[in-house]
N, C-alpha and C positions, 0 to 999 in steps of 0.2 A: 929678463925683459917686459914680461906681465908682471910678473910683479913686484917694480918697477911701476909701473904706470897706476897700480893702485892704490902701494906706495906713496903715493903724489897724489891721487886723489885725495885718498883719508888726513895727509897734512893739510889738505887745502880747503878739506872741509870742518876740520881742528880747531884750523887756527882765523876761519868767515864763520864758526858758526856765533850767532848773539848769547847772553844770558839767556833763561826762561824766563825769568822776574827781570825786569829791571830793576833799577836801583832806586828805583822813585817810592816803587810799591816795598823793595825788602824795605830800606829806611823807614819806612815807617812802621813797620809790624814790628814791634819789638818784644819783647818774652816777657810775662808777668814776673814780678817778683814774687817768689815763696810766697805761700802764705799758710804757715806755720799752726793756725790756730784746723783748718781743715786736715793736718794728717791726724788720720787715724790709725796706732796699732789693730791690729784684729787677731796677732795674731793667741795670746790669751784671752780671746772674744768666745774660745768657744765656753762646754761647761764642763766641769772638773767631778772628773766618776769617784762617787765614793764606794771603801772595799768592799759593800753590800751590792750595790752595783755591779761593780767588777765580777765577783763573783758570780752571780743571779745572770751577768752573759756569757762567760764561759758556762758552767752547768753548764746553759742552752746547746752552746756551738757544741761540748762537747757530744751533749744528747743529737744534735743533730747533723753530726761526723758522720758518713754514709764511705768510707773507703780507708784505707795507709795514708795517702797523699790528708787529705783533711783531718786524720789524729794529727800528725806530723806537723801539719800548718798551723795550728790552734795553740799545740802546743808549742811552737815555736812563737808566736805569738803572748803569748799568754805568761812565759819564762822570762820576754822577752819587756819587761817589766819592773820597775825595779819595786816589785813588795813580795812577800813570798806566797804561793796562794795558800790558800783556808784548804784545811782537811779534804774541807764536800767538793772543789774543785779538781784535786789529786784524785779521788774517786773516782772521777765524773771520768776521767783520763785514765784509769785503770779499767775500767770499766767496757772504754770505747778502745784500745785497747784490744781486753778479751773478743771484741762483737767481731772487730775484726783480725781476728785470729793472729793475734804479731806480741807475741811470747816478749821477743827485742827492746821492742818499742817499751813496753811495760815497765822493764827491767831496768833505764832507762830514767823513766819516770825519774824513778828512785836519785840516779846517780846525780840530775836535773835538780831533784831537791836536794840531794848534800852538798851543795855547790849552793846554790841558796841562800840556803842558812847562814846564818852571823854565826850562829858556832855547835859544837859539838851535844849542847845540851835541844837546844833545839829541834836537829835531827833525833835523837828519841822519842823527844815526843811526838812528830809524825808519825815516826814506825809503831808507836805504839796503838797511834790516835786509826794508826790504819791496819793492826795489824791482824782482827779479825775480817777484812775485806782482800788481803793478801793472801789469807787461809781461805777460803771461799775461793779466789779466782790461781791459788797453787804459785805463786811471784816469790823466789828468791832473792834474797839483793844483791850484791856485785861479785860485796865478802862471801856470800857466804860461797856461792859457788866461782868463787878466784878467790881461795883465803889465803894464799902466799903473792898476792900480788901489792 
């Protein structure tokens, strides 16, 4: 009984309610045509970063990384770009891994580098460039740790 009376009150209030905006006001307000000259695409308005700026930025970020999470976050961001980081950036990454005492991430840096380069000659060039750092920090490659795989 109670539900029936509420429904009847709601029906009468909905049916008898008038629109909030009268037809005269609504008909006088018309949307303006889209002016194409005012449209500006901002997605390409940002500064294009050069390779040198990229290298400097990531060297600084690896120097400032204070724990394992930060080192791995910066590594992930660095390797997400469509370019291979400079050997100086890889060296800073390896030193950051050593600073936070994470050997596994240091080995994974070389695995990521192997997948990032275009061919094996580039990978060998990086290994040759970073040979002294690898020996200083005592970092082995995955190929040396697991020759069967």
